[in-house]
C-alpha positions in Angstrom: -152.0 77.7 -96.9 -152.5 81.2 -97.5 -152.0 84.4 -95.3 -155.9 85.0 -94.8 -156.0 81.2 -93.8 -152.5 81.6 -91.4 -154.4 84.4 -89.8 -157.8 83.3 -89.1 -156.1 79.8 -87.7 -154.3 82.1 -85.7 -157.1 83.2 -84.4 -158.9 80.7 -83.6 -156.2 79.2 -81.9 -155.7 82.4 -79.8 -159.3 82.1 -79.2 -159.0 78.6 -78.2 -156.1 79.6 -76.0 -158.0 82.3 -74.8 -155.1 84.0 -74.8 -156.7 87.8 -75.6 -153.7 89.7 -75.9 -153.3 87.5 -79.2 -156.2 87.2 -80.6 -157.1 91.1 -80.8 -153.8 91.4 -82.7 -155.9 89.7 -85.2 -158.0 91.8 -85.7 -157.9 95.9 -87.4 -158.2 98.7 -85.1 -162.2 99.9 -86.3 -163.2 96.2 -86.7 -166.2 95.0 -86.2 -168.5 92.5 -85.6 -171.9 91.4 -86.4 -174.8 89.1 -86.4 -175.6 87.8 -90.1 -177.4 90.2 -92.0 -178.2 92.2 -88.5 -176.4 95.2 -86.5 -173.0 95.4 -86.0 -172.3 94.2 -81.9 -169.2 95.6 -81.1 -167.0 97.7 -83.2 -163.3 98.6 -82.5 -160.5 96.5 -80.4 -161.7 98.1 -76.5 -165.4 96.7 -77.9 -164.6 92.9 -78.9 -161.8 93.0 -75.4 -164.6 93.2 -73.5 -166.9 90.8 -75.4 -163.8 88.6 -75.3 -162.4 88.8 -71.2 -166.3 87.8 -70.4 -166.9 85.4 -72.5 -163.7 83.1 -70.9 -164.4 84.9 -68.1 -168.0 82.9 -68.1 -167.0 80.5 -70.1 -163.1 79.5 -69.3 -163.3 75.7 -71.1 -164.7 77.4 -74.3 -163.6 75.8 -77.1 -164.6 76.2 -80.8 -163.4 73.2 -83.3 -162.6 73.7 -87.2 -165.3 72.2 -88.8 -164.7 73.8 -92.2 -163.3 76.6 -93.6 -164.0 78.1 -97.1 -160.6 80.6 -98.1 -161.7 83.7 -101.0 -158.7 86.0 -99.6 -159.9 88.4 -98.6 -163.0 86.4 -97.5 -163.1 83.4 -95.4 -165.4 81.8 -93.7 -165.8 78.9 -91.1 -167.9 76.8 -89.8 -167.1 75.9 -85.5 -168.3 73.2 -83.8 -168.5 74.8 -79.9 -168.4 73.4 -76.8 -168.5 75.4 -73.5 -167.0 73.4 -71.3 -166.8 69.4 -71.9 -170.3 68.3 -71.4 -171.8 71.3 -71.4 -173.4 73.9 -74.0 -173.0 73.1 -77.7 -173.2 74.4 -80.7 -172.2 75.4 -84.6 -171.6 78.9 -85.8 -170.3 80.2 -89.4 -168.2 82.8 -88.8 -167.6 84.8 -92.6 -164.5 86.7 -91.3 -164.0 90.0 -94.2 -159.6 91.0 -93.8 -158.4 94.6 -95.0 -154.8 95.1 -94.9 -153.9 92.0 -93.5 -156.4 92.3 -90.4 -159.7 91.8 -89.5 -161.5 93.8 -90.6 -165.5 92.4 -90.0 -167.4 89.5 -88.3 -170.8 88.3 -89.5 -171.8 85.2 -87.8 -174.7 82.6 -88.0 -175.8 80.3 -84.8 -177.8 77.2 -85.3 -180.1 76.4 -82.2 -178.0 75.2 -79.4 -177.9 71.0 -79.5 
């Protein structure tokens, strides 16, 4: 496995454990979360922290399962199947990670319609 693969896997594992500090440790201080082909939704660790603390509080059993990963070094693309709670809302998402200096600098998300 590559360093980029390991970084994205650590981030996914921390997300699934809802370990906000381990999750944020994977991100650059000025990281951005955006909608693919759209605008930036969160910029910086404080905004990313708030988004995920709110998400984890609202969906304490939320989990993302890796379906496929493409590792291109400084770009990693994940296809994930997300389940908000057992038997709850499910959807697929593509997350396009841009890496810089061993951290996630930007994530662009494309979400499929609810299943």
